[in-house]
C-alpha positions in Angstrom: -154.7 137.1 109.4 -154.2 137.6 105.6 -151.0 136.3 104.3 -149.2 137.4 101.2 -149.6 134.8 98.2 -147.0 133.8 95.7 -148.1 131.9 92.5 -145.4 129.9 90.4 -145.7 127.7 87.5 -144.4 124.6 88.9 -145.5 122.4 91.7 -142.0 121.4 92.2 -140.7 125.1 92.4 -143.6 125.9 94.6 -142.7 123.2 97.1 -138.9 124.3 97.2 -139.8 127.9 97.7 -142.2 127.1 100.5 -139.3 125.2 102.4 -137.1 128.1 102.8 -139.4 131.3 103.0 -141.1 132.3 106.2 -144.3 130.6 107.1 -146.3 133.9 106.6 -146.2 133.2 102.7 -148.6 131.0 101.1 -147.0 129.5 97.7 -149.3 127.8 95.0 -148.8 126.6 91.6 -150.6 127.3 88.3 -149.2 124.1 86.9 -147.9 126.0 83.6 -150.2 128.1 81.3 -153.7 128.8 82.3 -155.2 130.5 79.3 -154.6 130.1 75.5 -156.3 130.8 72.4 -159.0 128.6 71.4 -158.2 125.4 69.4 -161.4 125.3 67.3 -161.3 128.8 66.1 -158.8 131.4 64.9 -159.1 133.3 68.1 -157.8 136.4 66.7 -159.8 139.4 65.4 -157.9 140.4 62.3 -160.3 143.2 61.7 -159.9 144.9 64.7 -156.1 145.5 65.8 -155.5 141.7 65.9 -157.1 141.5 69.4 -156.7 137.8 70.9 -159.5 136.1 72.5 -158.4 133.8 75.3 -160.1 130.9 77.0 -159.1 128.9 80.1 -157.1 125.9 79.4 -159.4 122.6 79.6 -158.5 120.9 82.9 -157.5 123.9 84.9 -160.8 124.8 86.2 -160.1 123.4 89.8 -156.6 125.1 89.9 -158.1 128.3 88.9 -160.9 127.9 91.6 -158.1 127.3 94.1 -155.9 130.2 93.1 -159.2 132.5 93.0 -159.8 131.7 96.6 -156.4 132.1 97.9 -156.1 135.5 96.2 -159.2 136.7 97.5 -157.8 136.4 101.3 -154.4 137.5 100.3 -152.8 140.5 101.6 -150.9 140.7 98.4 -150.2 138.6 95.4 -146.9 137.9 94.1 -146.6 136.5 90.3 -143.3 134.5 90.2 -143.6 132.7 87.0 -140.4 132.1 84.9 -138.1 135.1 84.3 -138.6 135.2 80.6 -141.1 136.7 78.0 -143.4 133.5 78.2 -143.4 133.9 82.2 -144.3 137.4 81.8 -147.2 136.5 79.8 -148.3 133.8 81.9 -148.1 136.2 84.9 -150.1 138.6 83.0 -152.9 135.8 82.3 -153.1 134.8 85.8 -153.5 138.8 86.7 -156.5 138.9 84.2 -158.0 135.5 85.2 -157.7 136.0 88.8 -158.9 139.7 88.5 -155.9 141.1 90.3 -155.9 144.7 90.8 -152.3 145.3 92.3 -150.4 142.1 91.5 -146.5 142.1 92.1 -144.2 140.7 89.7 -141.1 138.9 91.0 -138.5 137.1 89.0 -136.5 134.2 90.5 -133.2 133.7 88.4 -132.2 131.0 90.8 -134.4 129.2 93.4 -132.5 129.9 96.7 -133.3 131.5 99.9 -131.3 134.6 99.2 -132.7 135.1 95.4 -136.2 134.7 96.8 -136.0 137.1 99.5 -134.0 139.6 97.2 -136.8 139.2 94.5 -139.7 139.8 97.0 -137.8 143.4 97.9 -137.6 144.0 94.2 -141.2 143.5 93.2 -142.6 145.5 90.3 -145.7 145.8 88.0 -146.0 143.4 85.0 -143.9 144.4 81.9 -146.6 145.1 79.4 -144.5 145.6 76.5 -142.9 142.2 77.3 -146.3 140.7 77.5 -147.2 142.2 74.1 -144.1 141.0 72.4 -144.9 137.6 73.7 -148.8 137.9 72.6 -147.5 139.2 69.1 -145.3 135.8 68.8 -148.4 133.6 69.7 -150.5 135.4 67.4 -148.3 135.2 64.3 -147.8 131.4 65.2 -151.6 131.0 65.2 -152.1 133.1 62.2 -149.5 130.9 60.2 -150.6 127.5 61.5 -154.4 128.0 61.3 -154.3 129.7 57.9 -151.9 127.4 56.1 -152.7 124.1 57.8 -156.0 123.6 56.3 -154.5 124.3 52.8 -152.1 121.5 53.4 -154.9 119.2 54.5 -156.7 120.0 51.3 -153.8 119.9 49.0 -151.5 117.2 50.4 -153.0 115.0 53.1 -154.8 115.4 56.5 -152.7 116.1 59.9 -150.1 118.2 58.5 -149.1 121.9 59.8 -147.0 124.9 59.1 -145.4 127.0 61.7 -143.7 130.3 61.6 -140.4 128.7 63.2 -140.9 125.1 62.7 -141.1 125.4 58.8 -137.8 127.3 58.6 -136.1 124.6 60.8 -137.6 121.9 58.3 -136.1 124.0 55.2 -132.7 124.1 56.8 -132.6 120.2 57.1 -134.2 120.0 53.6 -131.7 122.5 51.8 -128.8 120.5 53.7 -129.9 117.4 52.4 -130.2 118.6 48.9 -126.6 120.0 49.1 -125.3 116.5 50.3 -127.2 114.9 47.2 -125.6 117.4 44.8 -122.3 117.2 46.2 -119.6 116.2 43.9 -116.7 114.4 45.6 -113.2 115.4 44.6 -110.3 113.1 45.1 -107.2 114.5 46.8 -103.8 112.9 48.1 -101.7 113.7 51.0 -98.0 112.6 51.3 -96.6 112.3 54.6 -92.7 111.6 55.3 -91.7 109.8 58.3 -88.5 111.5 59.5 -85.8 111.3 62.1 -83.1 113.5 63.2 -79.3 112.7 63.0 -78.9 112.4 66.6 -82.4 111.2 67.6 -84.3 107.9 67.0 -87.7 109.8 67.6 -89.6 109.3 64.2 -92.0 112.2 63.5 -94.3 112.8 60.6 -94.0 115.8 58.2 -96.8 116.4 55.4 -96.3 117.9 51.9 -97.0 121.6 52.2 -95.8 123.3 49.2 -94.7 122.6 45.6 -92.5 125.2 43.8 -93.6 127.6 46.7 -97.2 127.3 46.2 -99.7 125.1 48.3 -99.5 121.5 47.5 -102.6 120.2 45.5 -102.3 116.7 44.5 -105.4 115.4 43.1 -104.7 112.1 41.6 -102.8 108.8 42.3 -100.6 109.3 39.2 -99.6 112.7 40.7 -99.0 111.4 44.1 -96.8 108.5 42.7 -94.6 110.9 40.6 -93.9 113.0 43.7 -92.8 109.8 45.6 -90.7 108.7 42.6 -89.1 112.2 42.6 -88.4 112.1 46.3 -86.9 108.7 46.1 -83.2 109.2 47.6 -83.7 113.0 47.9 -82.0 114.7 51.1 -84.4 116.2 53.5 -83.1 119.5 54.9 -84.4 121.5 57.7 -85.1 125.2 56.6 -86.8 126.6 59.3 -87.5 126.1 63.0 -90.1 128.3 64.5 -91.5 128.0 68.1 -94.0 130.3 69.4 -96.3 130.7 72.7 -100.0 130.4 71.8 -102.8 131.0 74.3 -106.3 129.6 74.2 -109.2 131.3 76.2 -111.9 129.3 77.8 -115.4 129.1 76.4 -118.1 131.4 77.9 -120.5 130.0 80.5 -123.6 128.2 79.1 -126.3 129.9 77.2 -129.4 127.8 76.6 -128.4 126.8 73.0 -124.8 126.0 74.1 -125.9 123.9 76.9 -128.1 121.9 74.7 -125.1 121.7 72.2 -122.7 120.5 74.5 -125.0 118.0 76.5 -125.5 116.4 73.1 -122.0 116.3 72.2 -120.6 115.0 75.6 -123.5 113.3 76.9 -125.5 112.2 74.0 -128.4 113.8 75.5 -131.4 114.8 73.4 -132.5 118.5 73.6 -135.8 117.7 75.4 -133.8 115.5 77.9 -131.5 118.3 78.4 -134.3 120.9 79.2 -136.2 118.2 81.5 -133.4 117.7 83.6 -132.1 121.6 83.7 -135.6 122.2 84.9 -135.4 119.8 87.7 -132.1 121.2 88.8 -133.4 124.8 88.6 -136.6 124.1 90.5 -134.9 122.5 93.4 -133.2 119.3 95.0 -133.3 118.1 98.5 -129.9 118.2 99.7 -130.8 117.1 103.2 -129.6 118.2 106.3 -129.5 121.9 107.2 -129.3 122.9 103.5 -132.7 121.4 102.7 -134.1 121.7 99.0 -132.1 124.1 97.1 -132.1 125.2 93.2 -128.7 124.0 92.1 -128.5 126.3 88.8 -129.9 129.5 87.6 -132.7 129.7 85.0 -131.8 127.6 82.0 -133.6 129.7 79.3 -131.4 132.4 78.7 -129.2 133.6 75.4 -127.0 135.9 78.1 -123.5 134.8 78.9 -123.3 137.6 81.8 -122.3 136.4 85.4 -123.3 138.4 88.4 -120.3 140.0 90.3 -121.2 137.8 93.2 -120.8 134.5 91.1 -117.5 135.7 89.7 -116.1 136.3 93.3 -117.3 132.9 94.3 -115.6 131.4 91.2 -112.4 133.3 92.2 -112.6 132.0 95.6 -112.9 128.4 94.4 -110.3 128.5 91.7 -107.8 130.2 94.0 -108.3 127.8 96.7 -108.1 124.8 94.6 -105.4 125.6 92.2 -103.6 128.8 93.2 -103.7 132.5 92.0 -101.9 131.7 88.7 -105.0 129.9 87.5 -107.5 132.5 88.2 -108.6 134.6 84.9 -108.9 138.0 86.6 -112.7 138.0 86.7 -113.6 137.6 83.2 -117.0 138.9 81.9 -118.0 137.7 78.5 -119.5 139.9 75.9 -123.4 139.5 75.3 -124.4 139.0 71.8 -126.7 141.6 70.2 -130.2 141.3 70.9 -129.9 138.7 73.7 -132.4 138.9 76.9 -129.8 140.2 79.5 -132.4 140.3 82.3 -130.9 137.2 83.7 -127.6 135.3 83.7 -125.8 132.8 82.0 -126.6 129.2 83.1 -124.3 128.5 86.0 -124.6 126.6 89.4 -126.1 128.6 92.2 -123.1 127.9 94.3 -119.4 127.5 93.2 -118.7 125.7 96.2 -121.2 123.0 95.7 -119.1 120.8 93.4 -120.2 117.9 91.6 -118.5 115.6 94.0 -120.4 116.9 96.8 -123.6 116.1 95.0 -122.8 112.5 93.9 -125.0 110.9 96.5 -128.0 113.1 96.0 -128.5 113.6 92.3 -129.5 110.9 90.0 -126.9 109.8 87.4 -128.0 111.8 84.5 -128.7 114.8 86.8 -125.2 114.7 88.3 -123.7 114.4 84.8 -125.5 117.5 83.4 -124.8 119.5 86.6 -121.2 118.5 86.4 -121.2 120.1 82.7 -122.7 123.4 83.9 -120.3 123.7 87.0 -117.4 122.8 85.0 -118.1 125.1 82.2 -118.7 128.0 84.8 -115.5 127.5 86.7 -113.5 127.0 83.5 -114.8 130.5 82.3 -113.3 132.3 85.4 -109.9 130.7 84.8 -106.7 131.5 83.0 -105.9 130.6 79.5 -104.3 127.4 78.5 -100.6 128.1 77.1 -99.1 125.9 74.6 -95.6 126.0 73.1 -96.1 125.3 69.3 -93.1 124.2 67.0 -93.3 124.5 63.2 -90.4 122.8 61.2 -90.2 123.3 57.5 -88.0 120.8 55.4 -87.4 120.9 51.9 -86.4 118.2 49.6 -85.3 118.6 46.0 -85.7 122.4 46.1 -89.4 121.7 44.9 -91.1 120.2 47.6 -91.6 121.6 51.2 -92.8 119.5 54.0 -94.1 120.7 57.5 -94.1 119.2 60.9 -96.0 120.8 63.8 -95.9 119.9 67.3 -97.7 121.5 70.4 -96.8 120.9 74.2 -98.9 122.0 77.0 -96.8 124.5 78.9 -99.8 125.5 81.4 -102.9 124.0 81.7 -105.1 127.0 82.8 -108.7 126.2 82.5 -108.1 122.9 80.8 -107.5 121.5 84.3 -111.2 121.7 84.8 -112.9 121.6 81.3 -112.7 121.9 77.7 -115.4 122.7 75.0 -116.6 119.7 72.6 -116.8 120.0 69.1 -119.3 119.2 66.4 -118.9 116.2 63.8 -117.0 118.0 60.8 -118.3 115.6 58.1 -121.3 113.5 57.4 -119.8 110.2 59.1 -120.4 111.5 62.2 -116.9 111.3 63.6 -116.1 114.2 65.7 -112.7 116.0 65.3 -110.4 116.1 68.5 -110.5 119.0 70.7 -107.4 121.5 70.4 -105.8 119.8 73.4 -106.6 116.4 72.4 -105.0 117.2 68.9 -102.2 118.8 70.7 -101.5 115.7 72.8 -102.2 113.3 69.8 -99.2 115.0 67.9 -95.7 113.6 68.6 -93.2 115.9 70.6 -90.7 117.2 67.7 -87.4 116.2 68.6 -84.9 119.2 68.6 -83.9 120.2 65.0 -81.5 123.0 63.6 -81.8 124.8 60.5 -79.6 123.1 57.9 -79.9 119.7 59.5 -80.2 116.7 57.0 -83.0 114.3 58.3 -83.2 110.6 57.9 -86.0 109.4 55.8 -87.7 106.5 57.2 -90.8 106.2 54.7 -92.9 108.4 52.4 -96.5 107.5 52.6 -99.1 108.7 49.8 -102.6 108.3 51.0 -105.9 109.0 49.1 -108.8 111.0 50.3 -112.0 112.4 49.0 -113.9 115.6 50.1 -116.7 115.3 52.3 -120.3 116.9 52.0 -121.6 118.9 54.6 -122.8 117.0 57.6 -126.4 116.4 58.3 -127.8 118.4 61.1 -127.6 116.8 64.6 -130.0 118.4 67.4 -127.0 120.1 68.7 -126.0 121.7 65.1 -129.5 122.4 64.3 -130.1 124.2 67.4 -126.9 126.3 66.8 -128.0 127.1 63.2 -131.4 128.3 64.4 -129.6 130.6 67.0 -127.0 131.9 64.4 -129.7 132.7 62.2 -131.8 134.4 64.8 -134.6 131.9 64.6 -136.6 131.1 67.6 -135.7 131.8 71.3 -134.1 129.8 74.1 -137.6 128.7 75.3 -138.6 127.3 71.8 -135.4 125.3 70.6 -136.6 122.1 72.3 -140.3 122.5 71.1 -139.2 123.1 67.6 -136.9 119.7 67.6 -139.7 117.8 68.8 -142.4 119.3 66.6 -140.8 118.8 63.3 -140.3 115.0 64.4 -143.8 114.7 65.7 -145.2 116.1 62.3 -143.5 113.4 60.4 -141.4 116.2 58.3 -138.0 114.8 59.5 -136.4 111.6 61.2 -133.5 111.0 63.1 -131.1 108.2 61.8 -128.2 107.6 63.6 -128.8 110.9 65.6 -128.9 112.7 62.6 -131.8 114.5 60.8 -133.1 113.3 57.4 -136.1 114.9 55.7 -138.9 112.6 54.9 -140.7 112.8 51.6 -143.8 114.4 52.8 -141.4 117.0 54.6 -139.6 117.8 51.3 -143.0 118.2 49.6 -144.5 120.6 52.2 -141.3 122.5 52.2 -141.4 123.0 48.6 -145.1 124.2 48.8 -144.2 126.6 51.2 -140.9 127.9 49.6 -142.9 128.3 46.2 -146.2 130.0 47.7 -145.1 131.5 51.0 -141.7 132.3 50.6 -141.4 135.0 53.4 -142.7 132.3 55.9 -139.7 130.0 55.4 -137.1 132.9 54.5 -134.5 132.9 57.2 -133.7 136.7 57.0 -137.7 137.5 57.1 -138.1 135.2 60.0 -134.9 136.7 61.8 -136.1 140.3 61.3 -139.5 139.7 62.5 -138.0 138.1 65.6 -135.7 141.4 65.7 -139.1 143.6 65.6 -140.8 141.7 68.4 -137.6 142.1 70.5 -137.7 145.8 69.8 -141.3 145.8 71.2 -140.4 144.5 74.5 -137.3 146.6 74.7 -138.6 149.8 73.6 -142.0 149.8 75.5 -144.3 149.3 72.7 -148.0 149.3 73.4 -150.8 147.3 71.8 -151.1 149.8 68.9 -147.5 149.2 68.0 -148.0 145.4 68.3 -151.1 145.6 66.1 -149.1 147.4 63.4 -146.3 145.0 63.3 -149.0 142.0 62.9 -150.8 144.0 60.4 -148.0 144.7 58.1 -147.2 141.1 58.2 -150.8 140.0 57.7 -151.5 142.2 54.6 -148.7 140.3 52.7 -149.5 136.8 54.1 -153.3 137.3 53.2 -152.5 137.7 49.5 -150.1 135.0 49.4 -152.6 132.7 51.0 -155.5 133.5 48.3 -153.0 133.0 45.5 -151.9 129.8 46.9 -155.5 128.6 47.2 -156.2 129.5 43.7 -153.1 128.1 41.9 -152.1 125.1 44.2 -152.6 121.8 42.5 -153.5 118.8 44.8 -150.4 116.7 45.2 -150.1 113.1 44.3 -148.7 110.8 46.9 -145.8 108.7 45.8 -146.1 105.3 46.9 -142.8 103.5 47.9 -142.3 99.9 46.5 -141.5 96.8 48.8 -140.5 93.4 48.2 -143.7 92.2 50.1 -146.7 90.9 48.3 -150.4 91.0 49.4 -151.5 87.9 51.3 -155.1 88.3 49.9 -154.6 89.0 46.1 -150.8 88.5 45.4 -150.2 91.9 44.0 -147.0 94.0 45.5 -147.4 95.9 48.6 -146.5 99.5 48.8 -145.6 102.1 51.6 -148.2 104.9 51.7 -148.4 108.0 54.1 -151.5 108.5 56.1 -152.6 111.0 58.8 -150.6 109.0 61.4 -147.7 108.1 59.4 -146.5 105.4 57.0 -148.3 102.2 56.5 -148.3 99.2 54.0 -151.1 98.9 51.6 -151.8 96.5 48.7 -151.2 98.2 45.3 -154.3 96.9 44.0 -156.3 99.3 46.2 -159.4 100.2 46.1 -160.2 96.8 44.8 -158.0 95.2 47.5 -158.4 97.0 50.7 -155.4 95.0 52.5 -153.4 97.0 54.8 -150.8 96.5 57.5 -148.7 98.8 59.9 -145.0 99.1 59.5 -143.5 98.1 62.6 -140.7 100.0 64.3 -138.4 97.8 66.3 -137.6 99.1 69.7 -134.8 96.7 70.2 -136.7 95.1 73.2 -138.1 91.7 73.2 -141.7 90.8 74.3 -141.8 89.6 78.0 -144.5 87.3 77.1 -143.4 85.3 74.1 -139.8 86.7 73.4 -140.9 88.1 70.0 -140.2 91.8 68.9 -141.7 94.8 70.7 -142.7 97.3 68.2 -143.8 100.9 68.4 -147.1 101.3 66.8 -149.8 104.1 66.5 -153.3 103.9 67.4 -156.3 105.2 65.4 -156.1 108.6 67.2 -152.3 108.7 66.7 -151.2 107.7 70.1 -148.2 105.6 70.5 -148.2 102.3 72.1 -146.0 99.2 72.2 -147.1 95.7 71.3 -145.7 92.4 70.3 -144.8 92.0 66.7 -146.6 88.4 66.9 -150.0 89.9 67.4 -152.7 88.4 67.4 -150.9 85.3 68.3 -149.5 87.2 71.1 -151.7 90.0 72.8 -149.0 91.8 74.8 -149.4 95.4 74.6 -148.4 98.6 76.7 -149.1 102.3 76.5 -145.7 102.5 78.1 -142.3 102.1 76.4 -140.7 98.6 77.7 -137.2 99.1 78.8 -134.6 96.5 77.5 -133.6 95.1 81.0 -135.9 93.6 83.4 -136.2 94.6 87.0 -133.5 93.6 89.0 -135.5 93.0 92.2 -138.2 90.9 90.9 -137.2 90.2 87.2 -140.5 91.6 85.6 -140.4 93.9 82.9 -139.8 97.7 83.4 -141.4 100.6 81.5 -141.0 104.3 81.2 -143.6 105.2 83.3 -143.9 108.6 84.9 -142.1 112.0 85.0 -140.6 113.2 88.4 -139.3 116.7 88.6 -139.4 117.0 84.8 -137.5 113.5 84.2 -138.9 110.3 82.8 -138.5 107.5 85.3 -138.5 103.5 85.0 -140.6 101.6 87.0 -141.3 97.9 87.3 -144.6 96.6 85.9 -145.6 94.7 88.7 -144.3 96.9 91.8 -143.8 100.6 91.2 -141.3 100.8 94.0 -138.6 99.3 91.9 -137.1 102.5 90.2 -134.4 101.9 87.6 -133.3 105.3 86.8 -134.1 108.8 85.1 -133.9 109.7 81.6 -135.4 108.4 78.3 -136.3 104.9 77.1 -133.1 104.5 75.1 -130.9 105.0 78.3 -132.4 102.1 80.2 -129.5 99.7 79.8 -127.5 102.3 81.7 -129.8 102.6 84.6 -128.9 101.4 88.0 -131.8 99.6 89.9 -132.4 100.9 93.3 -135.5 100.2 95.9 -137.1 103.3 97.3 
């Protein structure tokens, strides 16, 4: 008897769904994309409506054969690819490739039994305007990359690339770096009086606020010294005491962007790692017992803050049961920003009652930490505001100078009983400012004072400061900047961050982005000759037009019109750049090393696979050597430094810096700590449910935890 067939993208998702659906359903996975534009040719007919030519992705032959056979005997076929525009396009590609006459599209916003059964009842045709909008994005990316990249190879060096979104991200980083270089530090001083009331031993600080009724602006040490001298022996009298109640509302539940930002701030996760773990939580985790395998969070690629009525009711039940009615915020719904994909919800737990504590024995360390972040943010979003009593005391000295003291006391915890949003570092130093509640707690509780009271001056402290340049981007703040400027979409943020580093345009030092020389050169070239490509407003407008195609039901003719308008201007810019652009001369970086063969200085050059050392006497002397990147790990063979290196084909591998004396080499990154079971070295070896795992080199059953290589020191060893 023919059975209905459900096709999903991920084998993990297929396994989860299969466990809780009736046995009559057959569930199979496409293992991601099945078709794409060809690698060796443009694959887009720019003369005839920009029609794309797709090819089956190499290595997918057996999977397609299996899916075709299953579809041929199925009573009906459901396409359950991810519930976003890219997932819609994959569903269409599957329908085309498998030659399905009447495919049914279902969207799983969470991988649970109830959600799956509801989705099957709500099956619908493939949304072609949505597919066309996604195809347009792919074609635009192909036109930009395929046309500009060869120009970069010819004029700068091989292996470079340009991208409709990645190049804008690089421009943000380059522009910020130049702001920092051009920043003129300005000196300023603060003056703080340490004061006490006549009837209280509590000493509290008050800062100079005004001079002669104007905001205090002390810019030199001489000014500060003169003010301190003028205040010597002066009476400090209270002129105003004001106390008011302030309320702070909780943050909205997570979108993709805010989840990536908060995981970076609080958990120190990189964007890629956040999305890998979130994918695993979405696709399903075996909880054991009667629950079995369940998806723990809703779909993690979203820019909506909407919450379903059922989820809000579940949050109310938890909050009232745990904290009482006064802590409930009344079923708050958050405004969805303009242009957001509102087809699915914010990132939230699939069950409010599934607390992080209840999953502590099931989830791996980093899975639990991310789940806890998502759960707490969602629960807090439905709670009452936090209430503070804020007191402001103004104090006059010699009639010219006004000092101000402020203090806050938490009156009602509200949502802060569960969670409080983190903050981005405000300066290039990387030191994050305190949250509102942390700052309030850090302030001393002001003693009771009254107007007219004369205070006891314990000390007057001048302090020098300098203005700080804008901070360099972290992964979190770069994602936020992209989102704020309408660049990219939730599904692309992680790829953008990875690509600009893989291309060698930027590098991370102490978790902050710095542009490389080649990144600045390529950026300047694109700004001069392809300004629209790297213009934030133009890129955001194009994203808006593509969004409109999906929302207003645009057919392929409307899509081709948008592509044609872009390409007509782009083609002219390309021809002009090819004619005018000179060949760039690579700037060699001097070093202190000398060539072992001829004695001339060694310089750092940039090649297709990154930087390397070369003799300054080239081409007469062809001595070269790699630049070794220390991984911080000792060689398990001779105790030397394990360095990250590149093969001739650009593939990363890890080897001993003492080569050829020591021949230790590994394609897998070596962890800092040895296996706790057998003492041999541990490597970052495989991906399980979207996560990297650490395995013992000699016995792959010694697992040392999930994450990325830099997290290996924190991993706990277990035997499975």
